[in-house]
PyMOL Python script that loads the backbone (N, CA, C, O; Angstrom):
from pymol import cmd

cmd.read_pdbstr("""\
ATOM      1  N   MET A   1      46.928  63.421 111.306  1.00  0.00           N
ATOM      2  CA  MET A   1      45.729  63.283 110.863  1.00  0.00           C
ATOM      3  C   MET A   1      45.373  64.396 110.025  1.00  0.00           C
ATOM      4  O   MET A   1      44.223  64.539 109.610  1.00  0.00           O
ATOM      5  N   ALA A   2      46.407  65.271 109.731  1.00  0.00           N
ATOM      6  CA  ALA A   2      46.512  66.232 108.371  1.00  0.00           C
ATOM      7  C   ALA A   2      46.335  65.714 107.439  1.00  0.00           C
ATOM      8  O   ALA A   2      46.271  66.496 106.490  1.00  0.00           O
ATOM      9  N   TYR A   3      46.195  64.585 107.159  1.00  0.00           N
ATOM     10  CA  TYR A   3      45.798  63.620 105.658  1.00  0.00           C
ATOM     11  C   TYR A   3      43.984  63.618 105.759  1.00  0.00           C
ATOM     12  O   TYR A   3      43.322  63.373 104.751  1.00  0.00           O
ATOM     13  N   LEU A   4      43.354  63.907 107.042  1.00  0.00           N
ATOM     14  CA  LEU A   4      41.754  63.898 106.621  1.00  0.00           C
ATOM     15  C   LEU A   4      41.456  65.308 106.230  1.00  0.00           C
ATOM     16  O   LEU A   4      40.289  65.550 105.921  1.00  0.00           O
ATOM     17  N   GLY A   5      42.202  66.134 106.200  1.00  0.00           N
ATOM     18  CA  GLY A   5      42.085  67.987 105.372  1.00  0.00           C
ATOM     19  C   GLY A   5      41.952  67.606 103.553  1.00  0.00           C
ATOM     20  O   GLY A   5      41.281  68.221 102.725  1.00  0.00           O
ATOM     21  N   LYS A   6      42.992  66.182 103.292  1.00  0.00           N
ATOM     22  CA  LYS A   6      43.104  65.938 102.068  1.00  0.00           C
ATOM     23  C   LYS A   6      42.046  65.169 101.261  1.00  0.00           C
ATOM     24  O   LYS A   6      42.058  63.938 101.225  1.00  0.00           O
ATOM     25  N   GLY A   7      41.012  66.005 100.528  1.00  0.00           N
ATOM     26  CA  GLY A   7      40.167  65.255 100.313  1.00  0.00           C
ATOM     27  C   GLY A   7      38.760  66.261 100.185  1.00  0.00           C
ATOM     28  O   GLY A   7      39.013  67.452 100.008  1.00  0.00           O
ATOM     29  N   ARG A   8      37.138  65.833 100.267  1.00  0.00           N
ATOM     30  CA  ARG A   8      36.380  66.308 100.334  1.00  0.00           C
ATOM     31  C   ARG A   8      35.400  65.704 101.765  1.00  0.00           C
ATOM     32  O   ARG A   8      35.328  64.656 102.407  1.00  0.00           O
ATOM     33  N   ARG A   9      34.927  66.680 101.779  1.00  0.00           N
ATOM     34  CA  ARG A   9      33.370  66.145 102.973  1.00  0.00           C
ATOM     35  C   ARG A   9      33.306  64.877 102.342  1.00  0.00           C
ATOM     36  O   ARG A   9      33.771  63.886 102.904  1.00  0.00           O
ATOM     37  N   GLU A  10      32.763  64.817 101.203  1.00  0.00           N
ATOM     38  CA  GLU A  10      31.784  63.216 101.132  1.00  0.00           C
ATOM     39  C   GLU A  10      32.864  62.295 100.968  1.00  0.00           C
ATOM     40  O   GLU A  10      32.563  61.103 101.037  1.00  0.00           O
ATOM     41  N   ASP A  11      34.115  62.612 100.757  1.00  0.00           N
ATOM     42  CA  ASP A  11      35.337  61.444 100.795  1.00  0.00           C
ATOM     43  C   ASP A  11      35.288  61.193 102.765  1.00  0.00           C
ATOM     44  O   ASP A  11      35.046  60.065 103.193  1.00  0.00           O
ATOM     45  N   LEU A  12      35.427  61.831 103.300  1.00  0.00           N
ATOM     46  CA  LEU A  12      35.097  61.601 105.118  1.00  0.00           C
ATOM     47  C   LEU A  12      34.033  60.796 105.210  1.00  0.00           C
ATOM     48  O   LEU A  12      34.179  59.736 105.818  1.00  0.00           O
ATOM     49  N   PHE A  13      32.827  61.105 104.665  1.00  0.00           N
ATOM     50  CA  PHE A  13      31.482  60.258 104.821  1.00  0.00           C
ATOM     51  C   PHE A  13      31.839  58.788 104.525  1.00  0.00           C
ATOM     52  O   PHE A  13      31.668  57.793 105.228  1.00  0.00           O
ATOM     53  N   VAL A  14      32.411  58.921 103.230  1.00  0.00           N
ATOM     54  CA  VAL A  14      32.839  57.129 102.861  1.00  0.00           C
ATOM     55  C   VAL A  14      33.304  56.588 103.680  1.00  0.00           C
ATOM     56  O   VAL A  14      32.988  55.425 103.931  1.00  0.00           O
ATOM     57  N   LEU A  15      34.350  57.361 104.472  1.00  0.00           N
ATOM     58  CA  LEU A  15      35.486  56.808 105.248  1.00  0.00           C
ATOM     59  C   LEU A  15      34.833  56.427 106.228  1.00  0.00           C
ATOM     60  O   LEU A  15      34.983  55.263 106.598  1.00  0.00           O
ATOM     61  N   ALA A  16      33.726  57.489 107.076  1.00  0.00           N
ATOM     62  CA  ALA A  16      32.787  56.913 108.115  1.00  0.00           C
ATOM     63  C   ALA A  16      32.335  55.881 107.992  1.00  0.00           C
ATOM     64  O   ALA A  16      32.595  55.011 108.823  1.00  0.00           O
ATOM     65  N   THR A  17      31.227  55.542 106.551  1.00  0.00           N
ATOM     66  CA  THR A  17      30.880  54.642 106.585  1.00  0.00           C
ATOM     67  C   THR A  17      31.278  53.105 106.565  1.00  0.00           C
ATOM     68  O   THR A  17      30.711  52.086 106.958  1.00  0.00           O
ATOM     69  N   GLU A  18      32.529  53.373 105.922  1.00  0.00           N
ATOM     70  CA  GLU A  18      33.615  51.961 105.489  1.00  0.00           C
ATOM     71  C   GLU A  18      34.050  51.522 107.190  1.00  0.00           C
ATOM     72  O   GLU A  18      34.311  50.358 107.493  1.00  0.00           O
ATOM     73  N   LEU A  19      34.068  52.637 108.168  1.00  0.00           N
ATOM     74  CA  LEU A  19      34.518  52.391 109.251  1.00  0.00           C
ATOM     75  C   LEU A  19      33.455  51.853 110.539  1.00  0.00           C
ATOM     76  O   LEU A  19      33.693  51.586 111.717  1.00  0.00           O
ATOM     77  N   ASN A  20      32.357  51.833 109.840  1.00  0.00           N
ATOM     78  CA  ASN A  20      30.615  51.388 110.494  1.00  0.00           C
ATOM     79  C   ASN A  20      30.807  52.475 111.989  1.00  0.00           C
ATOM     80  O   ASN A  20      30.569  52.314 113.186  1.00  0.00           O
ATOM     81  N   LEU A  21      31.503  53.900 110.943  1.00  0.00           N
ATOM     82  CA  LEU A  21      30.584  54.609 112.418  1.00  0.00           C
ATOM     83  C   LEU A  21      29.456  55.176 112.159  1.00  0.00           C
ATOM     84  O   LEU A  21      28.917  55.114 111.054  1.00  0.00           O
ATOM     85  N   LYS A  22      28.952  55.834 113.234  1.00  0.00           N
ATOM     86  CA  LYS A  22      27.265  56.453 112.516  1.00  0.00           C
ATOM     87  C   LYS A  22      27.593  57.589 112.405  1.00  0.00           C
ATOM     88  O   LYS A  22      28.509  58.121 113.032  1.00  0.00           O
ATOM     89  N   HIS A  23      26.645  58.280 111.316  1.00  0.00           N
ATOM     90  CA  HIS A  23      26.924  59.547 111.198  1.00  0.00           C
ATOM     91  C   HIS A  23      25.380  60.079 110.412  1.00  0.00           C
ATOM     92  O   HIS A  23      24.498  59.377 109.917  1.00  0.00           O
ATOM     93  N   ASP A  24      25.465  61.467 110.521  1.00  0.00           N
ATOM     94  CA  ASP A  24      24.383  62.001 109.180  1.00  0.00           C
ATOM     95  C   ASP A  24      24.964  62.945 108.296  1.00  0.00           C
ATOM     96  O   ASP A  24      26.034  63.545 108.399  1.00  0.00           O
ATOM     97  N   LYS A  25      24.164  62.984 107.478  1.00  0.00           N
ATOM     98  CA  LYS A  25      24.858  64.189 106.140  1.00  0.00           C
ATOM     99  C   LYS A  25      24.910  65.551 106.835  1.00  0.00           C
ATOM    100  O   LYS A  25      25.773  66.327 106.425  1.00  0.00           O
ATOM    101  N   SER A  26      24.159  65.928 107.768  1.00  0.00           N
ATOM    102  CA  SER A  26      24.428  67.328 108.166  1.00  0.00           C
ATOM    103  C   SER A  26      25.654  68.058 109.156  1.00  0.00           C
ATOM    104  O   SER A  26      25.835  69.245 109.429  1.00  0.00           O
ATOM    105  N   MET A  27      26.496  66.673 109.616  1.00  0.00           N
ATOM    106  CA  MET A  27      27.563  66.497 110.074  1.00  0.00           C
ATOM    107  C   MET A  27      28.986  67.582 109.260  1.00  0.00           C
ATOM    108  O   MET A  27      29.208  67.373 108.068  1.00  0.00           O
ATOM    109  N   THR A  28      29.589  68.353 109.792  1.00  0.00           N
ATOM    110  CA  THR A  28      30.559  69.216 109.340  1.00  0.00           C
ATOM    111  C   THR A  28      31.958  68.397 109.131  1.00  0.00           C
ATOM    112  O   THR A  28      32.310  67.340 109.655  1.00  0.00           O
ATOM    113  N   ILE A  29      32.735  69.343 108.067  1.00  0.00           N
ATOM    114  CA  ILE A  29      34.223  68.362 108.487  1.00  0.00           C
ATOM    115  C   ILE A  29      34.866  68.510 109.489  1.00  0.00           C
ATOM    116  O   ILE A  29      35.966  67.962 109.555  1.00  0.00           O
ATOM    117  N   ALA A  30      34.433  69.210 110.462  1.00  0.00           N
ATOM    118  CA  ALA A  30      35.408  68.815 111.911  1.00  0.00           C
ATOM    119  C   ALA A  30      34.460  67.845 112.457  1.00  0.00           C
ATOM    120  O   ALA A  30      34.945  66.819 112.933  1.00  0.00           O
ATOM    121  N   THR A  31      33.385  67.971 112.467  1.00  0.00           N
ATOM    122  CA  THR A  31      32.683  66.525 113.686  1.00  0.00           C
ATOM    123  C   THR A  31      33.072  65.606 112.840  1.00  0.00           C
ATOM    124  O   THR A  31      33.110  64.518 113.414  1.00  0.00           O
ATOM    125  N   LEU A  32      33.356  65.545 111.814  1.00  0.00           N
ATOM    126  CA  LEU A  32      33.412  64.223 110.788  1.00  0.00           C
ATOM    127  C   LEU A  32      34.747  63.805 111.391  1.00  0.00           C
ATOM    128  O   LEU A  32      34.751  62.720 111.973  1.00  0.00           O
ATOM    129  N   LYS A  33      35.992  64.569 111.334  1.00  0.00           N
ATOM    130  CA  LYS A  33      37.133  64.482 111.870  1.00  0.00           C
ATOM    131  C   LYS A  33      37.163  64.418 113.093  1.00  0.00           C
ATOM    132  O   LYS A  33      38.338  64.146 113.340  1.00  0.00           O
ATOM    133  N   ASN A  34      36.659  64.488 113.962  1.00  0.00           N
ATOM    134  CA  ASN A  34      36.419  64.077 115.239  1.00  0.00           C
ATOM    135  C   ASN A  34      35.629  62.810 115.755  1.00  0.00           C
ATOM    136  O   ASN A  34      35.694  62.172 116.806  1.00  0.00           O
ATOM    137  N   LEU A  35      34.873  62.691 114.640  1.00  0.00           N
ATOM    138  CA  LEU A  35      33.983  60.985 114.600  1.00  0.00           C
ATOM    139  C   LEU A  35      35.286  59.996 114.573  1.00  0.00           C
ATOM    140  O   LEU A  35      35.602  59.106 115.362  1.00  0.00           O
ATOM    141  N   ILE A  36      35.925  60.463 113.397  1.00  0.00           N
ATOM    142  CA  ILE A  36      36.806  59.204 113.284  1.00  0.00           C
ATOM    143  C   ILE A  36      37.687  58.625 113.631  1.00  0.00           C
ATOM    144  O   ILE A  36      37.908  57.424 113.788  1.00  0.00           O
ATOM    145  N   THR A  37      38.596  60.084 113.851  1.00  0.00           N
ATOM    146  CA  THR A  37      39.859  60.077 114.893  1.00  0.00           C
ATOM    147  C   THR A  37      39.280  59.682 116.466  1.00  0.00           C
ATOM    148  O   THR A  37      40.028  59.059 117.219  1.00  0.00           O
ATOM    149  N   GLY A  38      38.045  60.042 116.868  1.00  0.00           N
ATOM    150  CA  GLY A  38      38.186  59.677 118.473  1.00  0.00           C
ATOM    151  C   GLY A  38      36.879  58.086 118.580  1.00  0.00           C
ATOM    152  O   GLY A  38      36.113  57.840 119.512  1.00  0.00           O
ATOM    153  N   SER A  39      37.048  57.365 117.389  1.00  0.00           N
ATOM    154  CA  SER A  39      36.518  56.129 117.095  1.00  0.00           C
ATOM    155  C   SER A  39      37.152  55.592 117.977  1.00  0.00           C
ATOM    156  O   SER A  39      38.166  56.173 118.365  1.00  0.00           O
ATOM    157  N   GLU A  40      36.655  53.908 118.777  1.00  0.00           N
ATOM    158  CA  GLU A  40      36.826  53.349 119.478  1.00  0.00           C
ATOM    159  C   GLU A  40      38.230  52.655 118.604  1.00  0.00           C
ATOM    160  O   GLU A  40      38.119  53.142 117.479  1.00  0.00           O
ATOM    161  N   GLY A  41      39.110  52.019 118.611  1.00  0.00           N
ATOM    162  CA  GLY A  41      40.086  51.414 117.929  1.00  0.00           C
ATOM    163  C   GLY A  41      40.463  52.123 117.073  1.00  0.00           C
ATOM    164  O   GLY A  41      40.787  51.352 116.171  1.00  0.00           O
ATOM    165  N   TYR A  42      40.644  53.144 116.744  1.00  0.00           N
ATOM    166  CA  TYR A  42      41.271  54.346 115.921  1.00  0.00           C
ATOM    167  C   TYR A  42      42.530  53.623 115.765  1.00  0.00           C
ATOM    168  O   TYR A  42      43.238  53.179 116.669  1.00  0.00           O
ATOM    169  N   ASP A  43      42.731  53.559 114.431  1.00  0.00           N
ATOM    170  CA  ASP A  43      44.730  52.942 114.071  1.00  0.00           C
ATOM    171  C   ASP A  43      44.349  54.235 112.615  1.00  0.00           C
ATOM    172  O   ASP A  43      43.537  54.247 111.690  1.00  0.00           O
ATOM    173  N   GLU A  44      45.857  55.546 113.275  1.00  0.00           N
ATOM    174  CA  GLU A  44      45.963  56.260 112.042  1.00  0.00           C
ATOM    175  C   GLU A  44      46.514  55.730 110.359  1.00  0.00           C
ATOM    176  O   GLU A  44      46.262  56.314 109.305  1.00  0.00           O
ATOM    177  N   GLU A  45      47.323  54.454 110.543  1.00  0.00           N
ATOM    178  CA  GLU A  45      47.924  54.228 109.772  1.00  0.00           C
ATOM    179  C   GLU A  45      46.432  53.192 108.570  1.00  0.00           C
ATOM    180  O   GLU A  45      46.367  53.430 107.364  1.00  0.00           O
ATOM    181  N   LEU A  46      45.935  52.664 108.922  1.00  0.00           N
ATOM    182  CA  LEU A  46      44.586  52.066 108.634  1.00  0.00           C
ATOM    183  C   LEU A  46      43.835  53.366 108.009  1.00  0.00           C
ATOM    184  O   LEU A  46      43.681  53.661 106.823  1.00  0.00           O
ATOM    185  N   THR A  47      43.511  53.894 108.918  1.00  0.00           N
ATOM    186  CA  THR A  47      42.374  55.679 108.415  1.00  0.00           C
ATOM    187  C   THR A  47      43.112  55.862 107.477  1.00  0.00           C
ATOM    188  O   THR A  47      42.558  55.291 106.538  1.00  0.00           O
ATOM    189  N   LYS A  48      44.063  56.320 107.116  1.00  0.00           N
ATOM    190  CA  LYS A  48      45.444  57.103 106.548  1.00  0.00           C
ATOM    191  C   LYS A  48      45.009  55.994 105.295  1.00  0.00           C
ATOM    192  O   LYS A  48      44.181  56.687 104.704  1.00  0.00           O
ATOM    193  N   ASN A  49      45.049  55.076 104.760  1.00  0.00           N
ATOM    194  CA  ASN A  49      45.297  54.092 103.658  1.00  0.00           C
ATOM    195  C   ASN A  49      43.841  54.170 103.539  1.00  0.00           C
ATOM    196  O   ASN A  49      43.747  54.509 102.359  1.00  0.00           O
ATOM    197  N   LEU A  50      42.977  54.107 103.856  1.00  0.00           N
ATOM    198  CA  LEU A  50      41.800  53.753 103.399  1.00  0.00           C
ATOM    199  C   LEU A  50      41.269  55.087 102.941  1.00  0.00           C
ATOM    200  O   LEU A  50      40.620  55.087 101.895  1.00  0.00           O
ATOM    201  N   HIS A  51      41.491  56.449 103.708  1.00  0.00           N
ATOM    202  CA  HIS A  51      41.190  57.466 102.935  1.00  0.00           C
ATOM    203  C   HIS A  51      41.934  57.898 101.761  1.00  0.00           C
ATOM    204  O   HIS A  51      41.177  58.373 100.914  1.00  0.00           O
ATOM    205  N   ALA A  52      43.240  57.895 101.401  1.00  0.00           N
ATOM    206  CA  ALA A  52      43.897  57.781 100.585  1.00  0.00           C
ATOM    207  C   ALA A  52      43.227  56.718  99.408  1.00  0.00           C
ATOM    208  O   ALA A  52      43.423  57.158  98.276  1.00  0.00           O
ATOM    209  N   THR A  53      42.486  55.426  99.433  1.00  0.00           N
ATOM    210  CA  THR A  53      42.131  54.546  98.655  1.00  0.00           C
ATOM    211  C   THR A  53      40.545  55.315  98.118  1.00  0.00           C
ATOM    212  O   THR A  53      40.130  55.071  96.985  1.00  0.00           O
ATOM    213  N   ILE A  54      39.941  56.027  98.848  1.00  0.00           N
ATOM    214  CA  ILE A  54      38.906  56.267  98.940  1.00  0.00           C
ATOM    215  C   ILE A  54      39.075  57.864  97.885  1.00  0.00           C
ATOM    216  O   ILE A  54      38.703  57.835  96.712  1.00  0.00           O
ATOM    217  N   VAL A  55      39.415  58.605  98.241  1.00  0.00           N
ATOM    218  CA  VAL A  55      40.307  60.036  97.574  1.00  0.00           C
ATOM    219  C   VAL A  55      40.454  59.506  96.095  1.00  0.00           C
ATOM    220  O   VAL A  55      39.612  59.797  95.245  1.00  0.00           O
ATOM    221  N   GLY A  56      41.840  58.512  95.741  1.00  0.00           N
ATOM    222  CA  GLY A  56      42.104  57.769  94.437  1.00  0.00           C
ATOM    223  C   GLY A  56      40.522  57.457  93.403  1.00  0.00           C
ATOM    224  O   GLY A  56      40.113  57.988  92.370  1.00  0.00           O
ATOM    225  N   ASP A  57      40.067  56.556  94.121  1.00  0.00           N
ATOM    226  CA  ASP A  57      39.118  56.201  93.732  1.00  0.00           C
ATOM    227  C   ASP A  57      37.886  57.267  93.129  1.00  0.00           C
ATOM    228  O   ASP A  57      37.289  57.068  92.071  1.00  0.00           O
ATOM    229  N   ARG A  58      37.691  58.231  93.885  1.00  0.00           N
ATOM    230  CA  ARG A  58      37.052  59.226  93.728  1.00  0.00           C
ATOM    231  C   ARG A  58      37.368  59.705  92.471  1.00  0.00           C
ATOM    232  O   ARG A  58      36.571  59.452  91.568  1.00  0.00           O
ATOM    233  N   LYS A  59      38.602  60.498  92.162  1.00  0.00           N
ATOM    234  CA  LYS A  59      39.550  61.318  91.243  1.00  0.00           C
ATOM    235  C   LYS A  59      39.190  60.571  90.087  1.00  0.00           C
ATOM    236  O   LYS A  59      38.648  60.984  89.062  1.00  0.00           O
ATOM    237  N   SER A  60      39.674  59.062  90.468  1.00  0.00           N
ATOM    238  CA  SER A  60      39.858  58.448  89.046  1.00  0.00           C
ATOM    239  C   SER A  60      38.196  58.049  88.465  1.00  0.00           C
ATOM    240  O   SER A  60      37.942  57.535  87.376  1.00  0.00           O
ATOM    241  N   ASN A  61      37.554  58.307  89.149  1.00  0.00           N
ATOM    242  CA  ASN A  61      35.771  58.566  88.666  1.00  0.00           C
ATOM    243  C   ASN A  61      35.902  59.369  88.445  1.00  0.00           C
ATOM    244  O   ASN A  61      36.707  59.259  87.520  1.00  0.00           O
ATOM    245  N   GLU A  62      35.679  60.548  88.602  1.00  0.00           N
ATOM    246  CA  GLU A  62      35.558  62.203  87.892  1.00  0.00           C
ATOM    247  C   GLU A  62      36.380  62.236  86.398  1.00  0.00           C
ATOM    248  O   GLU A  62      35.996  62.682  85.317  1.00  0.00           O
ATOM    249  N   GLU A  63      37.919  61.454  86.847  1.00  0.00           N
ATOM    250  CA  GLU A  63      38.488  61.242  85.513  1.00  0.00           C
ATOM    251  C   GLU A  63      37.976  60.600  83.799  1.00  0.00           C
ATOM    252  O   GLU A  63      38.100  60.904  82.613  1.00  0.00           O
ATOM    253  N   ARG A  64      37.308  59.467  84.733  1.00  0.00           N
ATOM    254  CA  ARG A  64      36.439  58.797  83.589  1.00  0.00           C
ATOM    255  C   ARG A  64      35.097  59.304  83.313  1.00  0.00           C
ATOM    256  O   ARG A  64      34.465  59.155  82.267  1.00  0.00           O
ATOM    257  N   ILE A  65      34.736  59.921  84.368  1.00  0.00           N
ATOM    258  CA  ILE A  65      33.730  60.690  83.713  1.00  0.00           C
ATOM    259  C   ILE A  65      33.892  61.685  83.160  1.00  0.00           C
ATOM    260  O   ILE A  65      33.017  62.097  82.398  1.00  0.00           O
ATOM    261  N   ARG A  66      34.906  62.293  83.339  1.00  0.00           N
ATOM    262  CA  ARG A  66      34.882  63.797  82.013  1.00  0.00           C
ATOM    263  C   ARG A  66      35.194  63.034  80.997  1.00  0.00           C
ATOM    264  O   ARG A  66      34.485  63.059  79.991  1.00  0.00           O
ATOM    265  N   ALA A  67      36.255  62.259  81.072  1.00  0.00           N
ATOM    266  CA  ALA A  67      36.563  61.527  79.200  1.00  0.00           C
ATOM    267  C   ALA A  67      35.495  61.044  78.956  1.00  0.00           C
ATOM    268  O   ALA A  67      35.184  61.254  77.784  1.00  0.00           O
ATOM    269  N   GLU A  68      34.578  60.342  79.651  1.00  0.00           N
ATOM    270  CA  GLU A  68      33.654  59.960  78.708  1.00  0.00           C
ATOM    271  C   GLU A  68      32.471  61.357  78.353  1.00  0.00           C
ATOM    272  O   GLU A  68      31.588  61.196  77.511  1.00  0.00           O
ATOM    273  N   GLU A  69      32.579  62.297  78.896  1.00  0.00           N
ATOM    274  CA  GLU A  69      31.679  63.064  78.678  1.00  0.00           C
ATOM    275  C   GLU A  69      32.485  63.943  77.314  1.00  0.00           C
ATOM    276  O   GLU A  69      31.960  64.119  76.214  1.00  0.00           O
ATOM    277  N   GLN A  70      33.804  64.396  77.699  1.00  0.00           N
ATOM    278  CA  GLN A  70      34.644  64.659  76.495  1.00  0.00           C
ATOM    279  C   GLN A  70      34.547  63.727  75.073  1.00  0.00           C
ATOM    280  O   GLN A  70      34.604  64.233  73.952  1.00  0.00           O
ATOM    281  N   GLU A  71      34.430  62.644  75.265  1.00  0.00           N
ATOM    282  CA  GLU A  71      33.956  61.973  73.951  1.00  0.00           C
ATOM    283  C   GLU A  71      32.869  61.786  73.274  1.00  0.00           C
ATOM    284  O   GLU A  71      32.840  61.835  72.045  1.00  0.00           O
ATOM    285  N   GLN A  72      31.524  61.474  74.259  1.00  0.00           N
ATOM    286  CA  GLN A  72      30.353  62.326  73.747  1.00  0.00           C
ATOM    287  C   GLN A  72      30.363  63.138  73.120  1.00  0.00           C
ATOM    288  O   GLN A  72      29.866  62.924  72.014  1.00  0.00           O
ATOM    289  N   LYS A  73      30.875  64.471  73.368  1.00  0.00           N
ATOM    290  CA  LYS A  73      30.682  65.517  72.945  1.00  0.00           C
ATOM    291  C   LYS A  73      31.714  65.756  71.535  1.00  0.00           C
ATOM    292  O   LYS A  73      31.709  66.809  70.897  1.00  0.00           O
ATOM    293  N   LEU A  74      32.282  64.977  71.314  1.00  0.00           N
ATOM    294  CA  LEU A  74      33.348  64.953  70.319  1.00  0.00           C
ATOM    295  C   LEU A  74      32.409  64.200  69.494  1.00  0.00           C
ATOM    296  O   LEU A  74      32.398  64.584  68.324  1.00  0.00           O
ATOM    297  N   ARG A  75      31.594  63.211  69.775  1.00  0.00           N
ATOM    298  CA  ARG A  75      30.808  62.341  68.414  1.00  0.00           C
ATOM    299  C   ARG A  75      29.665  63.272  68.089  1.00  0.00           C
ATOM    300  O   ARG A  75      29.213  63.213  66.945  1.00  0.00           O
ATOM    301  N   THR A  76      29.258  63.932  68.755  1.00  0.00           N
ATOM    302  CA  THR A  76      27.817  64.661  68.320  1.00  0.00           C
ATOM    303  C   THR A  76      28.506  66.304  67.844  1.00  0.00           C
ATOM    304  O   THR A  76      27.758  67.272  67.705  1.00  0.00           O
ATOM    305  N   GLU A  77      29.981  66.392  67.641  1.00  0.00           N
ATOM    306  CA  GLU A  77      29.891  67.526  66.544  1.00  0.00           C
ATOM    307  C   GLU A  77      30.182  67.257  65.580  1.00  0.00           C
ATOM    308  O   GLU A  77      30.141  68.084  64.669  1.00  0.00           O
TER     309      GLU A  77
END
""", "prot")
cmd.dss("prot")
cmd.show_as("cartoon", "prot")
cmd.util.cbc("prot")
cmd.orient("prot")
């Protein structure tokens, strides 16, 4: 379950959505972790892989946006 600590709160929201769990934006990280690990049919390996994919996608997207902003900045100079 330590893998759930790697990433951001927003990643846990995406994971909960992917797992079709009912959640709301006021939930804390601890509450989200408990919701995910306590869900019926919890499969640690599946959840771990999904979480890693979600975190990786978010990081790739952030890097792409950062590169686009840098490129835009260079064009305006």
